[in-house]
C-alpha positions, 0 to 999 in steps of 0.5 A: 511183413516188412516195408521198404523205406527210402532213407532221406539224404541231405547232401551226402548224409545217409546211404548212397544214392538209390540205396534202400534200407529195410526197416521192420515195423517192430524197430522204431527204436533204430529210427529214433537212434538215427535221429537223436544222439541221446537215443543212439547212446542209449542203444550202443552204450546201455551201461551208461549211467545217466545223471542230470549232468550227463543229460545236459552234456549229451544234449550239448553234444547232440546239438553239435552233431545236428550242426546247430553249434559250429564251434564249442568248448566244454570244461568238465571235471576229471572222471565225469565221462567227458572223453567217452562222449566227445572222443568216442560216441560222438565220432561214431554217431557222426560217421553213421549219419554221414559216412563221407564226413572226415573227422580228426580227434586229437589228445595229448599223446599218440597212445591215448588217441589210439585208445580212443580210436580203438573204442570208436571202432568197437562201437562201430563193430557192435550189433546195435550200431549195424542196425542203426547205421547199416550203410556205415561199415569198417573194413573187416566188418561183415556186410561191407563193400568187398571191393571197397575194403581193398583200399580202405584203411584200418589201424588204431589211429586211422580208419575209413568207412568202406566205399565212402569218403569219410573216416577218422584220424586220431592224432597226438598233440603236435601230430600231422594232419597234412593232406587231410581235409577235416570236416569235424575237429575234436580235441580232448585234453591237450595237456597231460598234467599240471607240469605240462600246463605250467610250462610256457614252452608246452603251452606255446607249442600247443597253441602254435600246433592248433593254429598252424596245423588244425586250423589250416585243415578246416574250411567254412563248413567245418565244426570244432569241439574242444573238451577239456579239464582246465589246467592253466589260465593260458591253456588252449581254452583260456587263450581262445576265450581271450582272443575269440568271440565267445558266448556263455549261454544260460538258456538252451535257445541261446546256443543255436546260430552264430555260424563259425564266427563264435564259440559256445562255451559251457563250464560244468563245475564239480561243486556248483558255485555260479548262479543256476541256469537252464543248462545247469540248474543245480543250486549252489553247493550241489555236486555235478555227479553226486552218485559218483563224486559226493559233495563231501568227497569233493570238499575233501579234495578242495581242502587238500589243494584249493588252487588245483581244485579250482582249476581241475574241478571248477574250471577256474585256473589261477596262475600262482604268480598272480596270487595276492597271498604267498601263503599263511602260517598255521598253528597247532594250538593256541598260545597260552596267553590270549589277550581277547577273543573277537569277531569280524563280520561282513554281511553279504552284498546283493547278488552272489556275495557271501556272508563272512564271519570270522572269530579270532583270538589275539595273542600277546604277540599281536597275532590273530589266530582264527578259531571259527568261520561262518562263510555262507550264501544262506539267507540271514535267518539261517546265518544269524543263528550260525553266527550267534552259535559261533560267538557263544562257542568261541567265547567272543567278547567283542563283535565288529559288524559292518553296518553296510548291506543290512549289517546293522539289522543283522548284528542286532538280530544276532545280539538278541539271540545271544541275550535270549540264551542268557549270554551277555558277555559279548559287546557288539560294535556296528560301524560303516565301512566306507573305504575302497575295498580293492585299495584296502585289500591290496594295501594290507595284504602283506600285513594280513599274511604276517598277522593272521594264523589259521589252524593246521587243518583250516583248508579242510574245515573251511574249504570254500573260504580257503579256495577263495583266499588261497586263490585270490588274484591281484587283478581284482576283476579276475576274482569271483568273490572277495568276501574272505580277503575283505574280512581278513583285511578288516581284522588287521585294520581293527587290531592295528587301529589305536583306540583313543577315546572312542572306538575306531575301525579301519580309519572310520569312527564307530556309529 
């Protein structure tokens, strides 16, 4: 036996006036799918692989679908399923909820936009979609309004809901939206590759198109969603974050409200490097989708091209013209004559800083050849052991340890570990570094490049350090960390400082 149930309407949402939907008692799942984007996706895309990241991502899209977020930008690494959610499943759900709503989906090319259009239609043609939203029909799908089909459009790039006012228009970058009101605008990757993103001309065209074409089609009640992989500091997201009011939420309750006056911005890093939040509770160093992209695979990618990785996978693009270091020379093997083997360690400050400890061999030419690195956010109990093991392994004869931030206690603990192992050939020098960090790093940058050599495979061996050093910017406030450049500067200061009587480091007397 079946019961008749009137479908509630909010403005034009749901079926037309006086239309009734027959809902079987054994079909509560279709009701859930109408109310929840997450449930909807589970019904129309049963092949979806759900990870904690996808749960969070689709929850954000669901909040957008409910109207609790009016303007949102989301940065997601490549090959993590962002386009399927934002450019395919979300438009289908929005049209099901309100077939009078007009949507536009834009991408970098007309062909890609057409592919998204084909996928949206495929979802809307499916049996599950018809059970969930029987009042939303495309031209040619059984059960629709025959008379309405005569005027309804249906191509890959543009299609209407039969008998209703809504539909979707797919456009390539710089495509026209003239004559079309847009209630929901979705943009997905407006740059094809790094070559385009690095072109000032292309970036300016994208910005002008978004302002002159997209924004002029929107209205007070419209919504905007921008999902993208980051390419450049001045890409669309970067530029909007600079000129618009942007909120970066850490808790779910922060994302609601705000109307059209603000953007909600969320960045999902491939390898978690920022503090854990309620939205992204991963610990530092964890992969975003480990079942598909493991930490090992991601680190290998980072080691190959750290600057590109920071942009695409970490959502942290860096303009090469603004980098502090132009590039470091590498070595295949150490020179035959080594003057001494030393170490420089800076313990982590409070907050998100990292311990950075670098072992190096000084050649007869005065060049410092890096031989070992410990670069870690782990607690001191663990890094004490790692640094002690590295000092022993590298045959270090003198270790310089900044006594700031608990460094004196750390140095004594490392020294004690070595003594317990019977290794007494390393002298420890603890000292207080009172110089201005920014001034020191900027002043010594050319000398650091000239005096420091890394192994040929250093970016693969120490990817986190490489990403920080290679991508370090001249504008200090733009850098998340400065531990690596600080230690490299300390090494150069140490080796350049003349030793007259008592040991001096970086212009400061040993304690």
